[in-house]
LUMNU-774035 format. One record per residue (C-alpha): residue in three letters; x, y negated, z; residue number from 1; chain. Coordinates in steps of 0.1 Angstrom, whole numbers, plus 2048, in hexadecimal, padded with zeros to 3 digits. Layout:
BEGIN
<node "ALA", <X, Y, Z>, NUM, "A">
...
//
This chain:
BEGIN
<node "MET", <4B6, 3EB, F10>, 1, "A">
<node "ASP", <4A8, 3D4, F2B>, 2, "A">
<node "ARG", <4A8, 3ED, F47>, 3, "A">
<node "PRO", <4C7, 3F4, F5B>, 4, "A">
<node "SER", <4C2, 419, F56>, 5, "A">
<node "ASN", <4C3, 415, F31>, 6, "A">
<node "ARG", <4E2, 400, F33>, 7, "A">
<node "ARG", <4F3, 41A, F49>, 8, "A">
<node "ARG", <4E9, 436, F31>, 9, "A">
<node "PHE", <4F6, 422, F13>, 10, "A">
<node "GLU", <517, 41B, F25>, 11, "A">
<node "ALA", <51A, 440, F2E>, 12, "A">
<node "LEU", <514, 44B, F0B>, 13, "A">
<node "ARG", <52E, 431, EFE>, 14, "A">
<node "LYS", <547, 43F, F17>, 15, "A">
<node "ALA", <540, 462, F0C>, 16, "A">
<node "GLU", <544, 458, EE8>, 17, "A">
<node "ALA", <566, 447, EF0>, 18, "A">
<node "ASP", <571, 466, F03>, 19, "A">
<node "GLY", <567, 47C, EE6>, 20, "A">
<node "ILE", <54F, 491, EFA>, 21, "A">
<node "LEU", <52E, 485, EEB>, 22, "A">
<node "THR", <515, 4A1, EE3>, 23, "A">
<node "LYS", <500, 4A1, EC3>, 24, "A">
<node "ASN", <4E1, 498, ED6>, 25, "A">
<node "GLU", <4F3, 47C, EE8>, 26, "A">
<node "ARG", <500, 46F, EC7>, 27, "A">
<node "ILE", <4DC, 46E, EBB>, 28, "A">
<node "GLU", <4D1, 45C, EDB>, 29, "A">
<node "LEU", <4EE, 443, ED8>, 30, "A">
<node "ASP", <4E7, 43C, EB4>, 31, "A">
<node "ARG", <4C3, 436, EBC>, 32, "A">
<node "MET", <4CC, 41E, ED8>, 33, "A">
<node "ILE", <4E4, 40B, EC1>, 34, "A">
<node "THR", <4C9, 409, EA7>, 35, "A">
<node "ASP", <4B1, 3FC, EC1>, 36, "A">
<node "LEU", <4CA, 3E2, ECD>, 37, "A">
<node "GLU", <4D1, 3D6, EA9>, 38, "A">
<node "GLU", <4AC, 3D3, EA2>, 39, "A">
<node "ALA", <4A6, 3BF, EC2>, 40, "A">
<node "GLU", <4C3, 3A9, EBA>, 41, "A">
<node "ALA", <4B7, 3A3, E96>, 42, "A">
<node "ALA", <494, 39A, EA3>, 43, "A">
<node "LEU", <4A4, 381, EBB>, 44, "A">
<node "LEU", <4B9, 372, E9F>, 45, "A">
<node "ARG", <49E, 370, E85>, 46, "A">
<node "PRO", <48F, 34F, E90>, 47, "A">
<node "ALA", <4B2, 33E, E91>, 48, "A">
<node "ILE", <4BB, 34D, E6F>, 49, "A">
<node "GLN", <49A, 340, E61>, 50, "A">
<node "ARG", <4A0, 31D, E6F>, 51, "A">
<node "THR", <4C4, 31D, E61>, 52, "A">
<node "GLN", <4B7, 327, E3F>, 53, "A">
<node "GLU", <49C, 30C, E3F>, 54, "A">
<node "GLU", <4B6, 2F2, E4A>, 55, "A">
<node "ARG", <4CE, 2FD, E2E>, 56, "A">
<node "LEU", <4B1, 2FA, E15>, 57, "A">
<node "ARG", <4A8, 2D7, E22>, 58, "A">
<node "LEU", <4CC, 2CC, E21>, 59, "A">
<node "ALA", <4D0, 2D9, DFD>, 60, "A">
<node "GLU", <4B1, 2C6, DF3>, 61, "A">
<node "GLN", <4BE, 2A7, E04>, 62, "A">
<node "ASN", <4E0, 2AA, DF4>, 63, "A">
<node "THR", <4D0, 2AD, DD2>, 64, "A">
<node "ALA", <4BC, 28D, DD9>, 65, "A">
<node "LEU", <4DB, 27B, DE5>, 66, "A">
<node "LYS", <4EF, 284, DC6>, 67, "A">
<node "GLY", <4D3, 275, DB1>, 68, "A">
<node "ILE", <4D5, 255, DC6>, 69, "A">
<node "ILE", <4FA, 254, DC2>, 70, "A">
<node "ARG", <4F7, 257, D9C>, 71, "A">
<node "ARG", <4DE, 23A, D9C>, 72, "A">
<node "GLN", <4F5, 225, DB2>, 73, "A">
<node "LYS", <512, 22B, D9A>, 74, "A">
<node "ARG", <4FD, 222, D7C>, 75, "A">
<node "LEU", <4F1, 202, D8E>, 76, "A">
<node "ALA", <515, 1F9, D96>, 77, "A">
<node "GLN", <520, 1FE, D72>, 78, "A">
<node "ARG", <503, 1E8, D66>, 79, "A">
<node "LEU", <50B, 1CD, D7F>, 80, "A">
<node "GLU", <530, 1CE, D75>, 81, "A">
<node "ARG", <525, 1C8, D50>, 82, "A">
<node "ILE", <50E, 1AC, D5A>, 83, "A">
<node "LEU", <529, 19C, D70>, 84, "A">
<node "ALA", <542, 19F, D53>, 85, "A">
<node "ALA", <529, 18F, D3B>, 86, "A">
<node "SER", <521, 174, D54>, 87, "A">
<node "ARG", <546, 16B, D59>, 88, "A">
<node "SER", <54B, 16A, D33>, 89, "A">
<node "GLU", <52D, 153, D2F>, 90, "A">
<node "ARG", <539, 13D, D4C>, 91, "A">
<node "GLN", <55B, 13A, D3A>, 92, "A">
<node "ASN", <54A, 132, D19>, 93, "A">
<node "ILE", <535, 117, D29>, 94, "A">
<node "ALA", <553, 108, D3B>, 95, "A">
<node "ALA", <566, 108, D1A>, 96, "A">
<node "GLU", <54A, 0F7, D08>, 97, "A">
<node "LEU", <547, 0DD, D23>, 98, "A">
<node "THR", <56C, 0D6, D23>, 99, "A">
<node "GLN", <56B, 0D2, CFD>, 100, "A">
<node "LEU", <54D, 0BB, CFF>, 101, "A">
<node "LEU", <55B, 0A5, D1B>, 102, "A">
<node "GLY", <57D, 0A3, D0C>, 103, "A">
<node "GLY", <590, 0B8, D25>, 104, "A">
<node "THR", <586, 0A4, D43>, 105, "A">
<node "LEU", <574, 0C1, D53>, 106, "A">
<node "ARG", <587, 0DA, D67>, 107, "A">
<node "PRO", <57E, 0FE, D5D>, 108, "A">
<node "MET", <567, 111, D76>, 109, "A">
<node "SER", <578, 12E, D87>, 110, "A">
//
């Protein structure tokens, strides 16, 4: 519907439809014009829709990978917390032994 004459014809048919005076042949013509417009619009939108779908797929894959990394980070943090707790306990044990060996003259490590 690039040409002005097509646009004018389309508008005239829409007006006749709104006024309730559209003939059977005009109905067929209007329906064909609407179908042509919808097909042209779909063709124009197809690349954008394809890009959007590809982007959604890429983001879904990225989200899956990020979730895996987050799980690994949580496991690492838990391991480090256990190591830190064990290290603190060992440090307290060493300080207690030193205090006992030196007769209480050593201040405990904090």
